[in-house]
C-alpha positions as CSV (number, residue, x, y, z in Angstrom):
1,X,29.6,6.2,44.0
2,X,25.9,7.2,43.7
3,X,24.0,5.6,46.7
4,X,20.4,4.6,45.9
5,X,20.1,1.6,48.1
6,X,17.1,1.4,50.5
7,X,19.3,0.1,53.3
8,X,22.7,1.8,53.3
9,X,25.0,-0.7,55.1
10,X,28.6,-1.9,54.6
11,X,28.3,-5.7,54.3
12,X,31.5,-6.4,52.5
13,X,35.2,-6.2,53.4
14,X,36.9,-2.9,52.4
15,X,40.3,-2.5,50.8
16,X,42.0,0.7,51.9
17,X,44.4,0.5,48.9
18,X,41.4,1.1,46.6
19,X,40.3,4.3,48.2
20,X,42.6,6.4,46.0
21,X,40.9,5.1,42.8
22,X,37.9,6.8,41.3
23,X,35.1,4.9,39.6
24,X,36.4,6.4,36.4
25,X,39.8,5.0,37.0
26,X,38.4,1.5,37.7
27,X,36.3,1.5,34.5
28,X,39.0,2.9,32.2
29,X,41.4,0.3,33.6
30,X,39.1,-2.4,32.3
31,X,38.9,-0.7,28.9
32,X,42.7,-0.6,28.7
33,X,42.7,-4.3,29.7
34,X,40.4,-5.1,26.7
35,X,42.7,-3.2,24.4
36,X,45.7,-5.3,25.6
37,X,43.8,-8.6,25.6
38,X,41.9,-8.4,22.3
39,X,44.8,-9.0,19.9
40,X,45.6,-12.3,21.7
41,X,42.0,-13.5,21.1
42,X,42.2,-13.2,17.4
43,X,44.6,-16.2,16.8
44,X,42.4,-18.5,18.8
45,X,39.1,-17.3,17.2
46,X,37.8,-15.9,20.5
47,X,37.3,-12.4,19.2
48,X,33.5,-12.4,18.7
49,X,30.2,-14.2,19.3
50,X,29.8,-16.4,22.3
51,X,33.5,-16.8,22.9
52,X,33.9,-13.1,23.3
53,X,30.9,-12.8,25.7
54,X,32.1,-15.7,27.8
55,X,35.4,-14.0,28.3
56,X,34.4,-10.4,28.7
57,X,31.3,-10.6,30.8
58,X,32.8,-12.4,33.9
59,X,36.0,-10.4,33.5
60,X,34.0,-7.2,33.7
61,X,32.3,-8.4,36.9
62,X,35.6,-9.3,38.5
63,X,37.6,-6.3,37.5
64,X,34.9,-3.7,37.9
65,X,32.0,-4.7,40.1
66,X,34.1,-6.8,42.4
67,X,36.5,-3.8,42.8
68,X,33.6,-1.6,43.7
69,X,32.6,-4.1,46.3
70,X,36.0,-3.9,48.0
71,X,36.2,-0.1,47.5
72,X,32.8,0.7,49.0
73,X,32.3,-2.2,51.4
74,X,29.1,-3.3,49.5
75,X,28.2,-6.9,48.8
76,X,27.7,-7.0,45.0
77,X,26.3,-10.2,43.5
78,X,26.6,-11.0,39.7
79,X,22.9,-11.4,39.3
80,X,22.2,-8.1,40.9
81,X,24.4,-6.1,38.4
82,X,23.9,-4.8,34.9
83,X,25.8,-7.4,32.8
84,X,28.4,-6.0,30.4
85,X,26.9,-5.0,27.0
86,X,23.4,-6.3,27.9
87,X,20.3,-4.1,27.2
88,X,17.9,-4.0,30.1
89,X,14.3,-2.8,29.9
90,X,14.9,-0.8,33.1
91,X,18.0,0.5,34.9
92,X,16.4,1.1,38.3
93,X,16.7,-1.4,41.2
94,X,19.9,-3.0,39.8
95,X,23.6,-2.0,40.3
96,X,24.8,-0.2,37.2
97,X,27.2,2.5,36.0
98,X,26.2,6.0,34.9
99,X,28.2,8.2,32.4
100,X,28.5,11.9,33.0
101,X,29.8,14.2,30.2
102,X,32.9,16.3,31.2
103,X,31.8,19.2,28.9
104,X,28.6,20.9,27.9
105,X,29.1,19.6,24.4
106,X,30.3,16.1,23.5
107,X,30.9,14.4,20.1
108,X,28.7,11.3,19.8
109,X,28.1,8.7,17.2
110,X,24.4,7.7,16.8
111,X,23.9,4.8,14.5
112,X,27.3,5.5,13.0
113,X,26.5,9.2,12.3
114,X,28.5,11.9,14.0
115,X,26.5,14.4,16.0
116,X,26.9,16.7,19.0
117,X,25.4,15.8,22.3
118,X,24.6,18.8,24.5
119,X,24.2,18.6,28.3
120,X,20.8,20.1,27.9
121,X,19.8,17.1,25.7
122,X,20.2,15.0,28.9
123,X,17.7,17.0,31.0
124,X,15.7,14.4,33.0
125,X,17.7,11.6,31.4
126,X,20.6,9.4,32.4
127,X,23.4,7.8,30.3
128,X,24.1,4.2,31.3
129,X,27.4,2.5,30.5
130,X,27.0,-0.6,28.3
131,X,30.4,-1.5,26.8
132,X,33.7,-0.4,25.3
133,X,34.1,-0.5,21.6
134,X,35.0,1.4,18.4
135,X,31.6,2.7,17.5
136,X,31.4,0.5,14.4
137,X,31.6,-3.2,15.2
138,X,29.5,-5.3,17.5
139,X,31.6,-8.1,18.8
140,X,28.7,-9.9,20.3
141,X,26.9,-10.0,17.0
142,X,30.1,-11.1,15.1
143,X,32.8,-9.6,13.0
144,X,35.1,-10.7,10.2
145,X,38.7,-11.6,10.9
146,X,40.1,-8.7,8.9
147,X,37.8,-6.3,10.7
148,X,38.8,-7.7,14.1
149,X,42.4,-6.6,13.5
150,X,41.2,-3.0,13.3
151,X,39.1,-3.1,16.6
152,X,40.0,-0.7,19.3
153,X,38.3,0.3,22.6
154,X,38.4,4.1,22.8
155,X,34.6,4.5,22.6
156,X,31.9,3.8,25.1
157,X,28.4,2.5,24.2
158,X,25.7,4.1,26.3
159,X,22.0,3.8,26.8
160,X,20.0,7.0,27.4
161,X,17.1,6.3,29.7
162,X,14.4,8.2,31.6
163,X,15.9,9.6,34.9
164,X,12.6,9.1,36.8
165,X,11.7,5.6,35.8
166,X,14.9,4.1,34.4
167,X,13.1,2.9,31.3
168,X,14.4,3.3,27.7
169,X,12.7,5.7,25.3
170,X,10.6,4.0,22.6
171,X,11.7,6.4,19.8
172,X,15.4,5.6,20.5
173,X,14.9,1.9,21.3
174,X,17.0,0.8,18.2
175,X,19.6,3.5,18.4
176,X,23.3,2.6,19.0
177,X,25.1,5.5,20.8
178,X,28.9,5.8,21.3
179,X,30.9,8.5,22.9
180,X,34.7,8.9,23.3
181,X,35.7,7.3,26.6
182,X,37.9,10.3,27.5
183,X,34.9,12.6,27.3
184,X,33.1,10.9,30.2
185,X,33.2,10.4,33.9
186,X,31.8,7.2,35.4
187,X,29.9,6.6,38.6
188,X,29.0,3.2,40.2
189,X,25.3,3.3,41.2
190,X,24.5,1.1,44.1
191,X,20.8,0.1,44.2
192,X,18.7,-2.4,46.1
193,X,18.0,-5.2,43.7
194,X,14.4,-6.0,42.8
195,X,14.1,-9.5,41.5
196,X,10.5,-9.2,40.3
197,X,11.5,-6.2,38.1
198,X,14.6,-7.9,36.6
199,X,14.0,-11.7,36.5
200,X,12.8,-11.4,32.9
201,X,13.0,-8.8,30.1
202,X,9.9,-6.7,29.6
203,X,8.9,-4.8,26.5
204,X,8.3,-1.5,28.3
205,X,9.3,2.0,27.2
206,X,8.5,5.6,27.9
């Protein structure tokens, strides 16, 4: 865990059985759950659009953020966390998950094009976890039935933001970036929630 709260207190019950799990273990466990669950959503037409969001968003909170709460003894409220797959205007003053490349060079897919991401490219930047996917289809935006049968969850969608401010970069505002999930480590970032900053989306970039 990366601790960025103003007041560092334990205000939630701790579960000692969770102490052996890393943040990466917890997040990848959720990704594996999606891979197991998704085929069962296809026959009931719940594999995209609002049905998908209504299933995956609360499930993510319960399986990931709720687990962090019990692991670290921190009270984590749904409205004080970065919601699964949502784009925020700022990733400061809200609980979120950061992605850290394991190697100096990592394969990445930017707008569907393969490129190489170097650690030096992330100087003064942060990679924020958004969702699991296959780097091609957006389940929130919709997908055809035949394409749904090919979906897998071995990639991670990330947002690259300014390390100092937490804001997104204007020149990359419309970019979609995916990296192989096994190329990353994940860290829960605990922050003191700022309601004024996050109660509504703002069009603000760096």
